[in-house]
PyMOL Python script that loads the backbone (N, CA, C, O; Angstrom):
from pymol import cmd

cmd.read_pdbstr("""\
ATOM      1  N   MET A   1    -220.969  23.852-106.214  1.00  0.00           N
ATOM      2  CA  MET A   1    -220.623  22.962-107.494  1.00  0.00           C
ATOM      3  C   MET A   1    -221.524  22.657-108.454  1.00  0.00           C
ATOM      4  O   MET A   1    -221.372  22.860-109.658  1.00  0.00           O
ATOM      5  N   LYS A   2    -222.612  22.093-107.841  1.00  0.00           N
ATOM      6  CA  LYS A   2    -223.711  21.765-108.665  1.00  0.00           C
ATOM      7  C   LYS A   2    -224.090  22.649-109.357  1.00  0.00           C
ATOM      8  O   LYS A   2    -224.574  22.190-110.392  1.00  0.00           O
ATOM      9  N   GLU A   3    -224.126  24.111-109.295  1.00  0.00           N
ATOM     10  CA  GLU A   3    -224.607  24.819-110.181  1.00  0.00           C
ATOM     11  C   GLU A   3    -223.721  25.035-111.446  1.00  0.00           C
ATOM     12  O   GLU A   3    -224.218  25.365-112.523  1.00  0.00           O
ATOM     13  N   ARG A   4    -222.396  24.835-111.265  1.00  0.00           N
ATOM     14  CA  ARG A   4    -221.501  25.001-112.235  1.00  0.00           C
ATOM     15  C   ARG A   4    -221.342  23.579-113.334  1.00  0.00           C
ATOM     16  O   ARG A   4    -220.429  23.471-114.153  1.00  0.00           O
ATOM     17  N   ARG A   5    -222.269  22.723-113.161  1.00  0.00           N
ATOM     18  CA  ARG A   5    -222.394  21.924-114.235  1.00  0.00           C
ATOM     19  C   ARG A   5    -222.914  22.166-115.423  1.00  0.00           C
ATOM     20  O   ARG A   5    -223.928  22.858-115.332  1.00  0.00           O
ATOM     21  N   LYS A   6    -222.604  21.852-116.588  1.00  0.00           N
ATOM     22  CA  LYS A   6    -223.494  22.131-117.867  1.00  0.00           C
ATOM     23  C   LYS A   6    -224.856  21.338-118.112  1.00  0.00           C
ATOM     24  O   LYS A   6    -224.987  20.118-118.005  1.00  0.00           O
ATOM     25  N   GLN A   7    -225.751  22.168-118.428  1.00  0.00           N
ATOM     26  CA  GLN A   7    -227.037  21.490-118.593  1.00  0.00           C
ATOM     27  C   GLN A   7    -227.498  21.856-120.209  1.00  0.00           C
ATOM     28  O   GLN A   7    -227.299  22.887-120.852  1.00  0.00           O
ATOM     29  N   LEU A   8    -228.118  20.726-120.554  1.00  0.00           N
ATOM     30  CA  LEU A   8    -228.546  20.830-122.101  1.00  0.00           C
ATOM     31  C   LEU A   8    -229.823  19.902-121.964  1.00  0.00           C
ATOM     32  O   LEU A   8    -229.902  18.948-121.189  1.00  0.00           O
ATOM     33  N   VAL A   9    -230.933  20.381-122.943  1.00  0.00           N
ATOM     34  CA  VAL A   9    -232.036  19.958-123.233  1.00  0.00           C
ATOM     35  C   VAL A   9    -232.314  19.536-124.662  1.00  0.00           C
ATOM     36  O   VAL A   9    -232.169  20.277-125.635  1.00  0.00           O
ATOM     37  N   GLY A  10    -232.730  18.264-124.701  1.00  0.00           N
ATOM     38  CA  GLY A  10    -232.745  17.426-125.928  1.00  0.00           C
ATOM     39  C   GLY A  10    -233.755  16.261-125.885  1.00  0.00           C
ATOM     40  O   GLY A  10    -234.346  15.971-124.845  1.00  0.00           O
ATOM     41  N   ARG A  11    -233.933  15.604-127.046  1.00  0.00           N
ATOM     42  CA  ARG A  11    -234.874  14.680-127.159  1.00  0.00           C
ATOM     43  C   ARG A  11    -234.246  13.189-127.141  1.00  0.00           C
ATOM     44  O   ARG A  11    -233.262  12.883-127.814  1.00  0.00           O
ATOM     45  N   VAL A  12    -234.923  12.321-126.307  1.00  0.00           N
ATOM     46  CA  VAL A  12    -234.501  11.114-126.287  1.00  0.00           C
ATOM     47  C   VAL A  12    -234.592  10.281-127.592  1.00  0.00           C
ATOM     48  O   VAL A  12    -235.737   9.918-127.863  1.00  0.00           O
ATOM     49  N   THR A  13    -233.769   9.965-128.321  1.00  0.00           N
ATOM     50  CA  THR A  13    -233.720   9.096-129.545  1.00  0.00           C
ATOM     51  C   THR A  13    -233.430   7.728-129.796  1.00  0.00           C
ATOM     52  O   THR A  13    -233.319   7.106-130.852  1.00  0.00           O
ATOM     53  N   SER A  14    -233.310   7.321-128.358  1.00  0.00           N
ATOM     54  CA  SER A  14    -233.103   5.627-128.072  1.00  0.00           C
ATOM     55  C   SER A  14    -232.751   5.393-126.929  1.00  0.00           C
ATOM     56  O   SER A  14    -231.834   5.994-126.371  1.00  0.00           O
ATOM     57  N   ASP A  15    -233.565   4.305-126.319  1.00  0.00           N
ATOM     58  CA  ASP A  15    -233.509   3.758-125.141  1.00  0.00           C
ATOM     59  C   ASP A  15    -233.436   2.230-124.994  1.00  0.00           C
ATOM     60  O   ASP A  15    -233.861   1.554-124.057  1.00  0.00           O
ATOM     61  N   LYS A  16    -232.794   1.813-126.142  1.00  0.00           N
ATOM     62  CA  LYS A  16    -232.617   0.505-126.017  1.00  0.00           C
ATOM     63  C   LYS A  16    -231.747  -0.204-125.155  1.00  0.00           C
ATOM     64  O   LYS A  16    -231.776  -1.433-125.105  1.00  0.00           O
ATOM     65  N   MET A  17    -230.658   0.761-124.193  1.00  0.00           N
ATOM     66  CA  MET A  17    -229.829  -0.045-123.416  1.00  0.00           C
ATOM     67  C   MET A  17    -230.162   0.305-122.119  1.00  0.00           C
ATOM     68  O   MET A  17    -230.794   1.308-121.788  1.00  0.00           O
ATOM     69  N   GLU A  18    -229.611  -0.752-121.232  1.00  0.00           N
ATOM     70  CA  GLU A  18    -229.919  -0.777-119.826  1.00  0.00           C
ATOM     71  C   GLU A  18    -229.308   0.591-118.913  1.00  0.00           C
ATOM     72  O   GLU A  18    -228.141   0.874-118.642  1.00  0.00           O
ATOM     73  N   LYS A  19    -230.198   1.084-118.672  1.00  0.00           N
ATOM     74  CA  LYS A  19    -229.907   2.451-117.686  1.00  0.00           C
ATOM     75  C   LYS A  19    -229.226   3.425-118.531  1.00  0.00           C
ATOM     76  O   LYS A  19    -228.404   4.163-117.987  1.00  0.00           O
ATOM     77  N   THR A  20    -229.423   3.524-119.649  1.00  0.00           N
ATOM     78  CA  THR A  20    -228.930   4.470-120.719  1.00  0.00           C
ATOM     79  C   THR A  20    -229.604   4.793-121.741  1.00  0.00           C
ATOM     80  O   THR A  20    -230.186   3.918-122.381  1.00  0.00           O
ATOM     81  N   VAL A  21    -229.676   6.380-122.177  1.00  0.00           N
ATOM     82  CA  VAL A  21    -230.700   6.642-123.387  1.00  0.00           C
ATOM     83  C   VAL A  21    -229.571   7.587-124.085  1.00  0.00           C
ATOM     84  O   VAL A  21    -228.554   8.086-123.603  1.00  0.00           O
ATOM     85  N   VAL A  22    -230.082   7.644-125.302  1.00  0.00           N
ATOM     86  CA  VAL A  22    -229.079   8.503-126.303  1.00  0.00           C
ATOM     87  C   VAL A  22    -230.075   9.757-126.553  1.00  0.00           C
ATOM     88  O   VAL A  22    -231.221   9.615-126.980  1.00  0.00           O
ATOM     89  N   VAL A  23    -229.495  10.984-126.237  1.00  0.00           N
ATOM     90  CA  VAL A  23    -230.054  12.161-126.543  1.00  0.00           C
ATOM     91  C   VAL A  23    -229.517  13.169-127.360  1.00  0.00           C
ATOM     92  O   VAL A  23    -228.370  13.609-127.277  1.00  0.00           O
ATOM     93  N   THR A  24    -230.434  13.540-128.196  1.00  0.00           N
ATOM     94  CA  THR A  24    -230.087  14.271-129.409  1.00  0.00           C
ATOM     95  C   THR A  24    -230.351  15.872-129.091  1.00  0.00           C
ATOM     96  O   THR A  24    -231.462  16.373-128.913  1.00  0.00           O
ATOM     97  N   ILE A  25    -229.150  16.525-129.062  1.00  0.00           N
ATOM     98  CA  ILE A  25    -229.323  18.017-128.937  1.00  0.00           C
ATOM     99  C   ILE A  25    -229.209  18.819-130.130  1.00  0.00           C
ATOM    100  O   ILE A  25    -228.093  18.839-130.648  1.00  0.00           O
ATOM    101  N   ASP A  26    -230.210  19.541-130.720  1.00  0.00           N
ATOM    102  CA  ASP A  26    -230.448  20.381-131.893  1.00  0.00           C
ATOM    103  C   ASP A  26    -230.131  21.934-131.565  1.00  0.00           C
ATOM    104  O   ASP A  26    -230.426  22.515-130.520  1.00  0.00           O
ATOM    105  N   ARG A  27    -229.671  22.311-132.341  1.00  0.00           N
ATOM    106  CA  ARG A  27    -229.142  23.735-132.305  1.00  0.00           C
ATOM    107  C   ARG A  27    -229.171  24.322-133.760  1.00  0.00           C
ATOM    108  O   ARG A  27    -228.967  23.587-134.727  1.00  0.00           O
ATOM    109  N   LEU A  28    -229.415  25.589-133.888  1.00  0.00           N
ATOM    110  CA  LEU A  28    -229.600  26.254-135.145  1.00  0.00           C
ATOM    111  C   LEU A  28    -228.444  27.316-135.269  1.00  0.00           C
ATOM    112  O   LEU A  28    -228.191  28.155-134.404  1.00  0.00           O
ATOM    113  N   GLN A  29    -227.773  27.162-136.473  1.00  0.00           N
ATOM    114  CA  GLN A  29    -226.583  27.845-136.692  1.00  0.00           C
ATOM    115  C   GLN A  29    -226.628  28.573-137.949  1.00  0.00           C
ATOM    116  O   GLN A  29    -227.182  27.960-138.861  1.00  0.00           O
ATOM    117  N   ARG A  30    -226.106  29.921-138.267  1.00  0.00           N
ATOM    118  CA  ARG A  30    -226.111  30.501-139.430  1.00  0.00           C
ATOM    119  C   ARG A  30    -224.832  30.281-140.179  1.00  0.00           C
ATOM    120  O   ARG A  30    -223.724  30.403-139.657  1.00  0.00           O
ATOM    121  N   HIS A  31    -225.021  29.981-141.317  1.00  0.00           N
ATOM    122  CA  HIS A  31    -223.765  29.557-142.073  1.00  0.00           C
ATOM    123  C   HIS A  31    -222.929  30.644-142.507  1.00  0.00           C
ATOM    124  O   HIS A  31    -223.366  31.566-143.195  1.00  0.00           O
ATOM    125  N   PRO A  32    -221.440  30.534-142.024  1.00  0.00           N
ATOM    126  CA  PRO A  32    -220.773  31.915-141.966  1.00  0.00           C
ATOM    127  C   PRO A  32    -220.684  32.552-143.312  1.00  0.00           C
ATOM    128  O   PRO A  32    -220.641  33.782-143.300  1.00  0.00           O
ATOM    129  N   LEU A  33    -220.649  31.987-144.411  1.00  0.00           N
ATOM    130  CA  LEU A  33    -220.547  32.452-145.853  1.00  0.00           C
ATOM    131  C   LEU A  33    -221.909  32.895-146.429  1.00  0.00           C
ATOM    132  O   LEU A  33    -222.160  34.053-146.762  1.00  0.00           O
ATOM    133  N   TYR A  34    -222.812  31.791-146.516  1.00  0.00           N
ATOM    134  CA  TYR A  34    -224.104  32.144-147.134  1.00  0.00           C
ATOM    135  C   TYR A  34    -225.369  32.638-146.093  1.00  0.00           C
ATOM    136  O   TYR A  34    -226.392  33.092-146.605  1.00  0.00           O
ATOM    137  N   GLY A  35    -225.278  32.555-144.966  1.00  0.00           N
ATOM    138  CA  GLY A  35    -226.278  33.003-144.067  1.00  0.00           C
ATOM    139  C   GLY A  35    -227.294  32.401-143.667  1.00  0.00           C
ATOM    140  O   GLY A  35    -227.963  32.707-142.680  1.00  0.00           O
ATOM    141  N   LYS A  36    -227.548  31.155-144.696  1.00  0.00           N
ATOM    142  CA  LYS A  36    -228.626  30.365-144.454  1.00  0.00           C
ATOM    143  C   LYS A  36    -228.685  29.792-142.933  1.00  0.00           C
ATOM    144  O   LYS A  36    -227.591  29.566-142.416  1.00  0.00           O
ATOM    145  N   VAL A  37    -229.654  29.579-142.296  1.00  0.00           N
ATOM    146  CA  VAL A  37    -229.514  28.976-141.083  1.00  0.00           C
ATOM    147  C   VAL A  37    -229.814  27.336-141.126  1.00  0.00           C
ATOM    148  O   VAL A  37    -230.866  26.837-141.526  1.00  0.00           O
ATOM    149  N   VAL A  38    -228.582  26.565-140.594  1.00  0.00           N
ATOM    150  CA  VAL A  38    -228.475  25.240-140.801  1.00  0.00           C
ATOM    151  C   VAL A  38    -228.775  24.606-139.419  1.00  0.00           C
ATOM    152  O   VAL A  38    -228.443  25.141-138.362  1.00  0.00           O
ATOM    153  N   ARG A  39    -229.328  23.605-139.496  1.00  0.00           N
ATOM    154  CA  ARG A  39    -229.781  22.884-138.128  1.00  0.00           C
ATOM    155  C   ARG A  39    -228.558  21.837-137.933  1.00  0.00           C
ATOM    156  O   ARG A  39    -228.197  21.090-138.843  1.00  0.00           O
ATOM    157  N   ARG A  40    -227.919  21.866-136.559  1.00  0.00           N
ATOM    158  CA  ARG A  40    -226.671  20.868-136.454  1.00  0.00           C
ATOM    159  C   ARG A  40    -227.213  20.134-135.055  1.00  0.00           C
ATOM    160  O   ARG A  40    -227.720  20.813-134.162  1.00  0.00           O
ATOM    161  N   SER A  41    -227.072  18.796-134.953  1.00  0.00           N
ATOM    162  CA  SER A  41    -227.395  17.873-133.875  1.00  0.00           C
ATOM    163  C   SER A  41    -226.127  17.095-133.354  1.00  0.00           C
ATOM    164  O   SER A  41    -225.232  16.862-134.166  1.00  0.00           O
ATOM    165  N   ARG A  42    -226.023  16.756-132.289  1.00  0.00           N
ATOM    166  CA  ARG A  42    -225.154  16.090-131.670  1.00  0.00           C
ATOM    167  C   ARG A  42    -225.818  15.322-130.726  1.00  0.00           C
ATOM    168  O   ARG A  42    -226.840  15.691-130.148  1.00  0.00           O
ATOM    169  N   LYS A  43    -225.147  14.053-130.525  1.00  0.00           N
ATOM    170  CA  LYS A  43    -225.674  12.799-129.501  1.00  0.00           C
ATOM    171  C   LYS A  43    -224.882  12.539-128.386  1.00  0.00           C
ATOM    172  O   LYS A  43    -223.682  12.267-128.401  1.00  0.00           O
ATOM    173  N   PHE A  44    -225.670  12.644-127.343  1.00  0.00           N
ATOM    174  CA  PHE A  44    -224.809  12.561-126.062  1.00  0.00           C
ATOM    175  C   PHE A  44    -225.585  10.917-125.209  1.00  0.00           C
ATOM    176  O   PHE A  44    -226.751  10.524-125.219  1.00  0.00           O
ATOM    177  N   LYS A  45    -224.446  10.363-124.614  1.00  0.00           N
ATOM    178  CA  LYS A  45    -225.231   9.114-123.924  1.00  0.00           C
ATOM    179  C   LYS A  45    -225.161   9.534-122.676  1.00  0.00           C
ATOM    180  O   LYS A  45    -224.183  10.085-122.169  1.00  0.00           O
ATOM    181  N   ALA A  46    -226.492   9.213-121.996  1.00  0.00           N
ATOM    182  CA  ALA A  46    -227.068   9.896-120.704  1.00  0.00           C
ATOM    183  C   ALA A  46    -227.230   8.568-119.623  1.00  0.00           C
ATOM    184  O   ALA A  46    -227.719   7.508-120.013  1.00  0.00           O
ATOM    185  N   HIS A  47    -226.882   8.716-118.590  1.00  0.00           N
ATOM    186  CA  HIS A  47    -227.236   7.736-117.483  1.00  0.00           C
ATOM    187  C   HIS A  47    -228.744   8.260-117.371  1.00  0.00           C
ATOM    188  O   HIS A  47    -229.065   9.448-117.415  1.00  0.00           O
ATOM    189  N   ASN A  48    -229.750   7.008-117.196  1.00  0.00           N
ATOM    190  CA  ASN A  48    -230.929   6.971-117.247  1.00  0.00           C
ATOM    191  C   ASN A  48    -231.378   6.111-115.937  1.00  0.00           C
ATOM    192  O   ASN A  48    -232.103   5.145-116.178  1.00  0.00           O
ATOM    193  N   ASP A  49    -231.040   6.345-114.621  1.00  0.00           N
ATOM    194  CA  ASP A  49    -231.438   5.521-113.421  1.00  0.00           C
ATOM    195  C   ASP A  49    -232.776   5.175-113.264  1.00  0.00           C
ATOM    196  O   ASP A  49    -233.629   6.028-113.019  1.00  0.00           O
ATOM    197  N   GLY A  50    -233.000   4.116-113.374  1.00  0.00           N
ATOM    198  CA  GLY A  50    -234.592   3.606-112.963  1.00  0.00           C
ATOM    199  C   GLY A  50    -235.319   3.489-114.516  1.00  0.00           C
ATOM    200  O   GLY A  50    -236.530   3.397-114.715  1.00  0.00           O
ATOM    201  N   ASN A  51    -234.441   3.513-115.362  1.00  0.00           N
ATOM    202  CA  ASN A  51    -235.222   3.852-116.887  1.00  0.00           C
ATOM    203  C   ASN A  51    -236.583   4.404-117.108  1.00  0.00           C
ATOM    204  O   ASN A  51    -237.520   3.995-117.794  1.00  0.00           O
ATOM    205  N   ARG A  52    -236.412   5.672-116.176  1.00  0.00           N
ATOM    206  CA  ARG A  52    -237.649   6.749-116.543  1.00  0.00           C
ATOM    207  C   ARG A  52    -237.916   7.319-117.705  1.00  0.00           C
ATOM    208  O   ARG A  52    -239.064   7.462-118.123  1.00  0.00           O
ATOM    209  N   ALA A  53    -236.774   7.725-118.378  1.00  0.00           N
ATOM    210  CA  ALA A  53    -236.975   8.433-119.572  1.00  0.00           C
ATOM    211  C   ALA A  53    -237.147   7.329-120.885  1.00  0.00           C
ATOM    212  O   ALA A  53    -236.399   6.382-121.128  1.00  0.00           O
ATOM    213  N   ARG A  54    -238.227   7.703-121.561  1.00  0.00           N
ATOM    214  CA  ARG A  54    -238.367   6.809-122.865  1.00  0.00           C
ATOM    215  C   ARG A  54    -238.264   7.628-124.023  1.00  0.00           C
ATOM    216  O   ARG A  54    -238.187   8.855-124.080  1.00  0.00           O
ATOM    217  N   LEU A  55    -238.275   6.719-125.011  1.00  0.00           N
ATOM    218  CA  LEU A  55    -238.054   7.205-126.440  1.00  0.00           C
ATOM    219  C   LEU A  55    -239.163   8.381-126.943  1.00  0.00           C
ATOM    220  O   LEU A  55    -240.372   8.163-126.871  1.00  0.00           O
ATOM    221  N   GLY A  56    -238.642   9.588-127.436  1.00  0.00           N
ATOM    222  CA  GLY A  56    -239.439  10.662-127.545  1.00  0.00           C
ATOM    223  C   GLY A  56    -239.601  11.767-126.396  1.00  0.00           C
ATOM    224  O   GLY A  56    -240.155  12.853-126.564  1.00  0.00           O
ATOM    225  N   ASP A  57    -238.971  11.269-125.080  1.00  0.00           N
ATOM    226  CA  ASP A  57    -239.224  12.068-124.021  1.00  0.00           C
ATOM    227  C   ASP A  57    -238.351  13.697-124.243  1.00  0.00           C
ATOM    228  O   ASP A  57    -237.273  13.579-124.826  1.00  0.00           O
ATOM    229  N   LEU A  58    -238.617  14.686-123.960  1.00  0.00           N
ATOM    230  CA  LEU A  58    -237.656  16.027-123.814  1.00  0.00           C
ATOM    231  C   LEU A  58    -237.100  16.038-122.369  1.00  0.00           C
ATOM    232  O   LEU A  58    -237.881  16.170-121.427  1.00  0.00           O
ATOM    233  N   VAL A  59    -235.726  15.897-122.167  1.00  0.00           N
ATOM    234  CA  VAL A  59    -235.349  15.551-121.039  1.00  0.00           C
ATOM    235  C   VAL A  59    -234.310  16.675-120.774  1.00  0.00           C
ATOM    236  O   VAL A  59    -233.908  17.280-121.768  1.00  0.00           O
ATOM    237  N   ARG A  60    -233.896  16.979-119.729  1.00  0.00           N
ATOM    238  CA  ARG A  60    -232.712  17.912-119.218  1.00  0.00           C
ATOM    239  C   ARG A  60    -231.479  17.052-118.467  1.00  0.00           C
ATOM    240  O   ARG A  60    -231.552  16.430-117.408  1.00  0.00           O
ATOM    241  N   ILE A  61    -230.444  17.202-119.266  1.00  0.00           N
ATOM    242  CA  ILE A  61    -229.291  16.349-118.899  1.00  0.00           C
ATOM    243  C   ILE A  61    -228.025  17.446-118.363  1.00  0.00           C
ATOM    244  O   ILE A  61    -227.756  18.569-118.791  1.00  0.00           O
ATOM    245  N   VAL A  62    -227.391  16.660-117.279  1.00  0.00           N
ATOM    246  CA  VAL A  62    -226.256  17.469-116.547  1.00  0.00           C
ATOM    247  C   VAL A  62    -225.200  16.914-116.757  1.00  0.00           C
ATOM    248  O   VAL A  62    -225.326  15.725-117.050  1.00  0.00           O
ATOM    249  N   GLU A  63    -223.875  17.415-116.719  1.00  0.00           N
ATOM    250  CA  GLU A  63    -222.854  16.904-116.759  1.00  0.00           C
ATOM    251  C   GLU A  63    -222.477  16.158-115.253  1.00  0.00           C
ATOM    252  O   GLU A  63    -222.851  16.622-114.175  1.00  0.00           O
ATOM    253  N   SER A  64    -221.744  15.035-115.389  1.00  0.00           N
ATOM    254  CA  SER A  64    -221.575  14.198-114.418  1.00  0.00           C
ATOM    255  C   SER A  64    -219.900  13.723-114.632  1.00  0.00           C
ATOM    256  O   SER A  64    -219.309  14.050-115.660  1.00  0.00           O
ATOM    257  N   PRO A  65    -219.275  12.984-113.632  1.00  0.00           N
ATOM    258  CA  PRO A  65    -218.164  12.361-113.707  1.00  0.00           C
ATOM    259  C   PRO A  65    -218.314  11.183-114.871  1.00  0.00           C
ATOM    260  O   PRO A  65    -219.423  10.825-115.267  1.00  0.00           O
ATOM    261  N   PRO A  66    -217.087  10.630-115.366  1.00  0.00           N
ATOM    262  CA  PRO A  66    -217.375   9.703-116.409  1.00  0.00           C
ATOM    263  C   PRO A  66    -217.923   8.416-115.478  1.00  0.00           C
ATOM    264  O   PRO A  66    -217.458   8.015-114.411  1.00  0.00           O
ATOM    265  N   ILE A  67    -219.097   7.889-116.260  1.00  0.00           N
ATOM    266  CA  ILE A  67    -220.013   6.428-115.506  1.00  0.00           C
ATOM    267  C   ILE A  67    -219.303   5.503-116.491  1.00  0.00           C
ATOM    268  O   ILE A  67    -219.005   4.399-116.035  1.00  0.00           O
ATOM    269  N   SER A  68    -219.013   5.729-117.632  1.00  0.00           N
ATOM    270  CA  SER A  68    -218.399   4.506-118.509  1.00  0.00           C
ATOM    271  C   SER A  68    -217.683   5.136-119.419  1.00  0.00           C
ATOM    272  O   SER A  68    -217.479   6.344-119.302  1.00  0.00           O
ATOM    273  N   ARG A  69    -217.192   4.419-120.464  1.00  0.00           N
ATOM    274  CA  ARG A  69    -216.203   5.074-121.597  1.00  0.00           C
ATOM    275  C   ARG A  69    -216.858   6.069-122.382  1.00  0.00           C
ATOM    276  O   ARG A  69    -216.113   6.857-122.967  1.00  0.00           O
ATOM    277  N   ASP A  70    -218.317   6.230-122.549  1.00  0.00           N
ATOM    278  CA  ASP A  70    -219.146   7.290-123.423  1.00  0.00           C
ATOM    279  C   ASP A  70    -219.863   7.991-122.603  1.00  0.00           C
ATOM    280  O   ASP A  70    -220.123   9.153-122.918  1.00  0.00           O
ATOM    281  N   LYS A  71    -220.325   7.476-121.419  1.00  0.00           N
ATOM    282  CA  LYS A  71    -221.294   8.225-120.631  1.00  0.00           C
ATOM    283  C   LYS A  71    -220.612   9.295-119.622  1.00  0.00           C
ATOM    284  O   LYS A  71    -219.856   9.043-118.684  1.00  0.00           O
ATOM    285  N   ARG A  72    -221.040  10.446-120.023  1.00  0.00           N
ATOM    286  CA  ARG A  72    -220.721  11.830-118.989  1.00  0.00           C
ATOM    287  C   ARG A  72    -221.698  12.670-118.611  1.00  0.00           C
ATOM    288  O   ARG A  72    -221.503  13.751-118.055  1.00  0.00           O
ATOM    289  N   TRP A  73    -222.910  12.141-118.937  1.00  0.00           N
ATOM    290  CA  TRP A  73    -224.060  12.886-118.698  1.00  0.00           C
ATOM    291  C   TRP A  73    -225.285  11.941-117.924  1.00  0.00           C
ATOM    292  O   TRP A  73    -225.510  10.740-118.073  1.00  0.00           O
ATOM    293  N   THR A  74    -225.951  12.891-117.087  1.00  0.00           N
ATOM    294  CA  THR A  74    -227.003  11.939-116.251  1.00  0.00           C
ATOM    295  C   THR A  74    -228.031  12.686-116.631  1.00  0.00           C
ATOM    296  O   THR A  74    -227.833  13.894-116.762  1.00  0.00           O
ATOM    297  N   VAL A  75    -229.354  12.134-116.890  1.00  0.00           N
ATOM    298  CA  VAL A  75    -230.791  12.514-117.104  1.00  0.00           C
ATOM    299  C   VAL A  75    -231.282  13.273-115.671  1.00  0.00           C
ATOM    300  O   VAL A  75    -231.393  12.618-114.635  1.00  0.00           O
ATOM    301  N   GLU A  76    -231.517  14.487-115.716  1.00  0.00           N
ATOM    302  CA  GLU A  76    -231.756  15.439-114.405  1.00  0.00           C
ATOM    303  C   GLU A  76    -233.425  15.456-114.297  1.00  0.00           C
ATOM    304  O   GLU A  76    -233.959  15.307-113.199  1.00  0.00           O
ATOM    305  N   GLU A  77    -234.093  15.621-115.335  1.00  0.00           N
ATOM    306  CA  GLU A  77    -235.390  15.524-115.191  1.00  0.00           C
ATOM    307  C   GLU A  77    -236.330  15.382-116.735  1.00  0.00           C
ATOM    308  O   GLU A  77    -236.003  15.835-117.832  1.00  0.00           O
ATOM    309  N   ILE A  78    -237.260  14.798-116.469  1.00  0.00           N
ATOM    310  CA  ILE A  78    -237.928  14.628-117.946  1.00  0.00           C
ATOM    311  C   ILE A  78    -238.715  16.018-117.963  1.00  0.00           C
ATOM    312  O   ILE A  78    -239.485  16.261-117.034  1.00  0.00           O
ATOM    313  N   VAL A  79    -238.547  16.882-118.943  1.00  0.00           N
ATOM    314  CA  VAL A  79    -239.219  18.167-119.059  1.00  0.00           C
ATOM    315  C   VAL A  79    -240.664  17.685-119.507  1.00  0.00           C
ATOM    316  O   VAL A  79    -241.647  17.857-118.787  1.00  0.00           O
ATOM    317  N   GLU A  80    -240.718  17.088-120.706  1.00  0.00           N
ATOM    318  CA  GLU A  80    -242.092  16.898-121.291  1.00  0.00           C
ATOM    319  C   GLU A  80    -242.032  15.214-121.765  1.00  0.00           C
ATOM    320  O   GLU A  80    -241.106  14.639-122.336  1.00  0.00           O
ATOM    321  N   LYS A  81    -243.264  14.693-121.346  1.00  0.00           N
ATOM    322  CA  LYS A  81    -243.358  13.101-121.736  1.00  0.00           C
ATOM    323  C   LYS A  81    -243.759  13.010-123.168  1.00  0.00           C
ATOM    324  O   LYS A  81    -244.498  13.886-123.618  1.00  0.00           O
ATOM    325  N   ALA A  82    -243.331  12.005-123.954  1.00  0.00           N
ATOM    326  CA  ALA A  82    -243.727  11.989-125.382  1.00  0.00           C
ATOM    327  C   ALA A  82    -245.214  11.205-125.630  1.00  0.00           C
ATOM    328  O   ALA A  82    -245.591  10.186-125.051  1.00  0.00           O
ATOM    329  N   ARG A  83    -245.840  11.869-126.512  1.00  0.00           N
ATOM    330  CA  ARG A  83    -246.973  11.122-126.839  1.00  0.00           C
ATOM    331  C   ARG A  83    -247.221   9.841-127.248  1.00  0.00           C
ATOM    332  O   ARG A  83    -246.496   9.396-128.138  1.00  0.00           O
ATOM    333  N   GLU A  84    -248.102   9.136-126.787  1.00  0.00           N
ATOM    334  CA  GLU A  84    -248.210   7.697-127.128  1.00  0.00           C
ATOM    335  C   GLU A  84    -248.616   7.324-128.491  1.00  0.00           C
ATOM    336  O   GLU A  84    -248.714   6.138-128.804  1.00  0.00           O
TER     337      GLU A  84
END
""", "prot")
cmd.dss("prot")
cmd.show_as("cartoon", "prot")
cmd.util.cbc("prot")
cmd.orient("prot")
């Protein structure tokens, strides 16, 4: 069952909450009419147990059962630490 959960990789854009981070997922999408590549982004609130992930870190988040009204993702690992 664990393998079926969705995984996304994104950058932490906010760590001001207790045990929660906001992760922004960027993707490139071609415009259907004009063909120009457009950057689209979406924000997810993810559970950050132990406050390990910090602002600017590249993290992998996985789907989880609802933790609160907005949190349905959990930080699985920190792929890359942010530069100081």
